[in-house]
C-alpha atoms as one frame of an Amber mdcrd trajectory, in Angstrom:
protein
 201.694  59.406  31.132 201.670  61.258  34.445 201.965  60.246  38.091 198.729
  60.742  40.001 198.423  60.561  43.781 195.063  59.259  44.969 194.149  59.700
  48.620 191.245  57.711  49.993 191.941  54.789  47.659 190.372  52.386  50.167
 187.170  54.435  50.130 184.046  54.294  48.012 185.016  56.731  45.236 188.791
  56.280  45.388 188.599  52.515  45.004 186.701  53.002  41.735 188.743  55.923
  40.451 192.106  54.139  40.568 191.308  51.495  37.908 189.822  54.208  35.682
 193.097  56.142  35.837 195.088  52.997  35.128 192.914  52.362  32.071 193.823
  55.864  30.881 197.489  54.857  30.995 198.581  56.826  34.052 200.872  55.825
  36.889 198.995  55.838  40.189 200.288  56.154  43.725 197.876  55.467  46.594
 198.250  57.002  50.052 196.406  54.770  52.535 196.374  54.296  56.284 195.695
  50.563  56.038 197.422  49.007  52.996 196.066  45.562  53.901 192.612  46.795
  52.865 193.889  46.906  49.281 195.212  43.343  49.301 192.296  41.980  47.301
 191.840  44.933  44.956 192.422  43.519  41.466 194.515  46.570  40.553 196.803
  46.675  43.609 199.830  45.199  41.814 199.612  47.951  39.176 199.954  50.866
  41.612 202.457  52.136  44.137 201.087  51.969  47.675 202.416  54.348  50.325
 201.389  53.780  53.930 200.494  57.003  55.675 197.745  59.370  56.676 196.726
  62.770  55.454 197.902  64.411  58.685 201.302  62.720  58.713 204.516  63.096
  56.694 203.669  63.436  52.987 207.043  63.998  51.320 207.353  60.420  50.051
 203.775  60.330  48.791 204.115  63.680  46.992 207.488  63.158  45.318 207.218
  63.393  41.540 203.438  63.754  41.553 201.772  65.701  38.721 198.192  65.675
  40.050 196.903  64.944  43.554 193.332  63.753  44.103 191.857  64.648  47.484
 189.111  62.178  48.441 189.633  62.163  52.200 186.670  62.835  54.455 186.897
  63.024  58.253 183.146  62.909  58.872 182.385  61.682  62.383 186.032  61.280
  63.466 185.730  62.642  66.977 184.117  65.825  68.267 186.564  68.103  66.424
 186.304  66.436  63.018 185.334  69.695  61.305 188.449  71.530  62.522 190.583
  68.502  61.731 189.321  68.444  58.136 190.563  71.997  57.605 193.893  71.308
  59.328 194.447  68.218  57.204 193.609  70.102  54.008 196.114  72.838  54.843
 198.786  70.263  55.682 198.128  68.518  52.363 198.250  71.772  50.371 201.556
  72.853  51.885 203.107  69.449  51.195 201.858  69.592  47.592 203.339  73.085
  47.148 206.708  71.963  48.475 206.734  68.943  46.156 205.807  70.978  43.059
 202.454  69.262  42.404 200.846  70.848  39.327 197.152  70.467  40.196 194.800
  69.244  42.929 191.391  67.716  42.247 188.936  67.632  45.136 185.480  66.042
  45.380 183.316  68.092  47.721 179.641  68.612  48.444 177.167  70.810  46.635
 175.375  73.757  48.195 175.238  77.515  47.723 178.054  79.391  49.462 175.651
  82.047  50.709 173.174  79.525  52.147 172.945  78.362  55.756 174.686  75.054
  55.165 174.742  71.961  57.335 177.919  71.315  59.311 178.797  68.565  56.863
 178.450  70.712  53.719 180.038  73.761  55.351 183.060  71.632  56.219 183.242
  70.300  52.654 183.310  73.881  51.359 185.888  74.936  53.951 188.193  72.124
  52.826 187.862  73.329  49.240 188.760  76.914  50.196 191.741  75.708  52.232
 193.100  73.625  49.362 192.650  76.539  46.964 194.376  79.086  49.220 197.793
  78.433  47.668 199.317  78.772  44.197 198.351  75.279  42.945 195.238  75.225
  40.691 192.477  73.350  42.517 189.488  71.888  40.682 186.700  71.447  43.234
 183.915  69.205  41.948 180.788  69.580  44.055 178.286  66.729  43.936 174.980
  66.152  45.678 173.594  62.639  46.234 175.789  60.009  44.564 173.822  57.026
  43.247 175.779  53.821  42.921 175.953  50.352  44.381 177.321  50.575  47.901
 177.240  54.357  48.345 175.914  55.607  51.698 173.251  57.697  49.956 172.100
  54.783  47.816 172.026  52.337  50.724 169.918  54.788  52.743 167.522  55.111
  49.816 167.409  51.374  49.135 166.628  50.282  52.669 164.142  53.056  53.393
 162.127  52.122  50.312 162.315  48.351  50.688 161.599  48.289  54.422 158.950
  51.016  54.740 155.941  50.980  52.375 154.511  53.906  54.357 156.834  56.427
  55.920 156.264  59.342  58.235 159.171  61.527  57.222 160.806  64.791  58.225
 160.751  67.926  56.094 163.984  67.074  54.292 162.262  64.389  52.192 160.727
  67.292  50.208 164.005  69.166  49.659 165.167  69.318  46.043 168.385  67.576
  45.084 170.181  66.686  41.855 171.538  63.137  42.225 174.333  61.905  40.000
 175.469  58.413  39.016 178.808  57.272  40.406 179.928  56.526  36.831 179.341
  60.183  35.910 181.218  61.346  39.021 184.187  59.228  37.934 183.958  60.618
  34.395 184.143  64.187  35.686 187.021  63.360  38.027 189.049  61.709  35.265
 188.411  64.585  32.844 189.453  67.147  35.450 192.614  65.172  36.204 193.735
  64.688  32.595 192.578  68.033  31.133 195.359  69.718  29.177 194.958  72.889
  31.235 193.850  72.609  34.904 190.665  74.441  35.814 190.951  76.487  39.013
 187.617  76.928  40.730 184.351  75.250  41.698 182.408  73.036  39.287 178.952
  71.792  40.241 178.110  68.337  38.907 174.696  66.697  38.879 172.589  64.332
  36.841 169.778  65.403  34.514 167.016  64.915  37.112 166.063  67.378  39.855
 163.918  65.576  42.421 163.035  65.502  46.091 164.158  62.632  48.278 160.542
  61.439  48.362 160.482  61.404  44.549 163.742  59.449  44.531 162.068  56.869
  46.749 159.184  56.619  44.309 161.566  56.170  41.374 163.490  53.472  43.244
 160.251  51.624  44.002 159.318  51.770  40.314 162.729  50.442  39.282 162.515
  47.374  41.543 158.805  46.730  40.935 157.523  47.659  44.397 154.197  49.297
  45.087 154.203  53.066  45.325 155.698  54.311  48.591 153.686  56.885  50.518
 155.563  59.558  52.434 153.905  61.882  54.938 155.912  64.733  56.391 155.647
  65.984  59.956 157.353  69.024  61.493 158.549  67.460  64.745 161.112  64.970
  63.368 164.384  66.750  64.160 167.657  65.832  62.396 168.694  63.950  65.535
 165.529  61.850  65.568 165.800  61.378  61.802 169.358  60.069  62.103 168.305
  57.589  64.796 165.471  56.445  62.558 167.828  56.072  59.573 170.235  54.123
  61.797 167.446  51.738  62.807 166.196  51.049  59.288 169.320  51.208  57.102
 172.945  49.949  57.265 174.154  53.520  57.842 174.936  53.948  61.580 173.421
  56.891  63.400 176.804  58.565  63.936 177.282  58.770  60.160 173.609  59.305
  59.353 173.371  62.517  61.396 175.643  64.726  59.213 174.187  63.155  56.066
 170.638  63.887  57.227 171.626  67.440  58.140 172.898  67.915  54.581 169.626
  66.673  53.075 167.923  69.708  54.564 169.851  71.944  52.132 168.666  72.281
  48.543 171.514  71.014  46.362 170.971  71.624  42.664 173.327  72.767  39.924
 173.214  76.526  39.208 176.509  76.806  37.319 176.831  74.896  34.029 180.610
  75.259  33.608 181.208  71.547  34.285 178.992  70.665  31.316 180.661  73.313
  29.148 184.152  72.023  30.005 183.656  68.271  30.256 180.270  67.495  28.710
 176.868  66.491  30.143 176.260  63.527  32.468 175.373  60.260  30.734 172.965
  58.623  33.206 169.438  59.564  34.233 168.387  58.769  37.793 166.379  55.749
  36.617 169.433  54.468  34.734 171.728  55.061  37.707 169.403  53.133  40.030
 169.096  50.303  37.513 172.864  50.036  37.088 173.410  49.987  40.860 170.802
  47.261  41.361 172.335  45.186  38.579 175.781  45.335  40.157 174.344  44.344
  43.548 172.356  41.423  42.087 175.521  40.087  40.438 177.538  40.436  43.670
 180.020  42.649  41.834 180.063  45.694  44.124 183.705  46.870  43.915 183.611
  49.320  46.837 181.208  50.048  49.692 180.800  53.169  51.776 181.996  51.198
  54.799 185.303  50.525  53.019 186.584  53.953  54.007 188.648  54.495  57.153
 185.840  56.427  58.821 185.592  56.257  62.582 182.414  54.102  62.612 184.214
  51.504  60.489 187.804  51.841  61.691 189.939  48.744  61.833 191.007  47.878
  65.352 193.519  45.712  67.188 194.887  42.623  65.559 196.503  39.566  67.058
 199.839  40.981  68.305 198.053  43.633  70.359 195.882  41.173  72.282 198.530
  40.544  74.902 197.980  42.047  78.310 194.785  43.102  80.042 191.685  41.068
  80.808 190.554  38.636  78.120 187.260  36.803  78.452 186.974  33.767  76.219
 184.517  31.210  74.914 186.382  28.363  73.174 184.708  25.434  71.397 186.160
  22.644  69.261 184.561  20.145  66.879 185.864  17.655  64.347 184.215  17.670
  60.948 184.051  14.716  58.603 184.856  17.080  55.758 187.838  18.555  53.986
 189.594  21.705  55.130 188.348  23.417  51.963 184.703  22.577  52.711 184.973
  23.706  56.326 186.543  26.976  55.287 183.813  27.485  52.674 181.128  26.943
  55.341 182.724  29.608  57.553 183.107  32.161  54.756 179.378  31.825  53.977
 178.176  32.919  57.420 175.964  35.959  57.933 173.778  37.881  55.535 170.890
  35.810  54.205 172.626  32.613  55.363 172.437  33.667  59.004 174.298  32.283
  61.986 172.782  28.779  62.311 171.432  29.067  65.836 169.489  31.594  67.883
 168.607  33.785  64.906 166.119  35.720  67.013 168.926  36.515  69.453 171.132
  37.748  66.606 168.251  39.897  65.322 167.637  41.272  68.810 171.335  42.098
  69.177 171.334  43.716  65.761 168.291  45.836  66.607 169.788  47.017  69.884
 173.022  47.870  68.073 171.131  49.974  65.533 169.407  51.768  68.389 172.790
  52.727  69.883 174.207  53.872  66.552 176.018  50.726  65.393 175.758  48.948
  62.011 173.307  46.233  63.114 172.486  43.318  60.844 170.993  45.263  57.956
 174.180  45.780  55.972 174.502  41.994  55.495 177.556  41.149  53.451 178.996
  42.157  50.076 179.145  38.664  48.528 177.252  35.542  49.688 180.292  33.255
  49.674 183.567  35.120  49.175 185.356  36.970  51.964 188.376  39.247  51.942
 190.139  41.187  54.639 188.218  44.385  55.325 184.840  42.984  54.218 181.867
  43.400  56.523 179.520  40.652  57.730 176.484  42.027  59.578 177.876  43.192
  62.935 181.454  42.176  62.111 184.432  43.138  59.966 186.930  40.616  58.543
 190.131  41.555  60.313 192.329  38.668  59.190 191.941  35.782  56.784 194.594
  33.161  56.133 193.235  30.953  53.388 192.169  27.514  54.662 193.633  28.155
  58.125 192.170  31.146  59.947 189.365  33.695  59.831 189.118  36.446  62.439
 186.185  38.845  62.683 186.244  42.049  64.707 182.963  43.330  66.164 181.850
  46.750  64.961 178.771  46.739  67.172 178.576  49.231  70.025 180.218  47.514
  73.006 181.868  48.400  76.327 185.069  46.833  75.064 186.295  45.017  71.964
 185.225  41.616  70.662 186.516  39.105  68.143 185.149  35.888  66.684 187.767
  33.548  65.249 187.965  30.127  63.640 191.088  28.076  63.012 190.934  25.037
  60.756 193.405  22.145  60.821 193.457  18.794  59.030 193.965  15.667  61.133
 193.749  11.894  61.002 190.181  11.815  62.324 188.933  14.694  60.208 189.186
  18.467  60.154 189.435  20.160  63.537 187.589  23.464  63.837 188.378  25.685
  66.817 185.985  28.556  67.463 187.086  31.387  69.756 184.943  34.262  70.992
 187.223  36.799  72.675 186.203  39.929  74.579 188.463  42.598  76.035 186.212
  44.509  78.458 186.511  48.207  79.128 186.098  48.869  82.827 183.458  47.425
  85.130 180.712  47.954  82.561 182.544  45.741  80.088 182.831  42.899  82.566
 179.199  43.254  83.557 178.217  43.103  79.883 180.129  39.859  79.252 178.670
  38.030  82.218 175.150  39.296  81.490 175.235  37.856  77.956 177.178  34.683
  78.875 173.966  32.610  79.249 173.053  33.470  75.666 176.486  32.303  74.507
 175.478  28.791  75.549 172.493  29.091  73.217 174.313  30.660  70.277 177.955
  29.576  70.048 177.557  25.762  70.206 174.883  25.916  67.529 177.013  28.201
  65.407 179.917  25.755  65.356 177.593  22.778  64.892 175.994  24.513  61.908
 179.385  25.187  60.324 180.321  21.511  60.629 176.912  20.404  59.308 177.239
  22.684  56.287 180.776  21.505  55.599 179.765  17.838  55.757 176.868  18.418
  53.368 178.977  20.028  50.652
């Protein structure tokens, strides 16, 4: 048994790697910025959680660690995110050296070192070189497109295929790539972590299929029983225009789509077979990986989502204690339901996604479309589970910021706004029934923020009363 430090445990890959390591009998320590995001992870009581960030003090997190897994990605975190990624990697390496860590395992991005790489892939490679610049053996696993329920790459693929039967695409849809199932990525990570002797160097990992993005779309359509998708390429769709288009059609916001789209312009296929020689071949074909991902989604069993990570587009914001001070614009409504507290709470936790928002659906769709246009998440990401909610989950334009079972649910808006917005319900039992208080709160930023609130206030009278009325109606019908 060894002690393994996992960074990025709230993220897509890290949240799936931790239980795999626990199954192997290892002790796991998780370094996370927001420990509350792990509250509902089924494995949280079996690990040690250390609050902190990759650029902060690391002595406590590193103490006694045998292997450190680097799954942190700063993509889109401000204008200097590329430089910050390298600084953070150097800070992490130095802390690991001081603590006597025996090996570092890093998941990076594929691409030839001598090619003209996208900013995203070049930064991934730079992080790998920085981590490997010291005496600690660093195993850098380079993957291309990761196929799994909830991955950014898979969600882009899924929505593009399901929404667009005919697509006018940019040149990158013809670029060759070697996608790999998330289960195979986890297998390679675990094998690199527990190998008797650490491997120092770069290992390229990919599935058995080499395809273009257009061919991946065709294979996805076949897997779900859709008619063949037709893709026509044109030369004038720049990466910027492509990212806006991806942001409009898929749950991936434009700010995150841009570096991902840039990377799709690079051919990413395995040229070095050392990963197979050391750890064996991948187990899943692309068809199998797509089928597994769809099965997990259909059963509402997606354990992690790409939006789970602490990336800037999905960062958790202010909570209740920080609301004090400054201008607060409110819309408060109260109703009494002839239903139990449990039924009212269940009606609230079922909002969004396919269920919708009870009133003014066309207004919600219009707001979602405008948000996609400005680079926000829009309505397309829906929700992870149709009924259950946990802190950190997303619901269309919102993120669950706080949930106190049977008493309070607070959502924080992740849409693009000139300020910050919350939507909150408190539930309280009384002699006449269950009282439901609905609060829409907006903290405007400057004059533009105030102008925004008052310009949309008339629509609040169309949406918010119907929203609360629908919650009560649903609760009373349970």
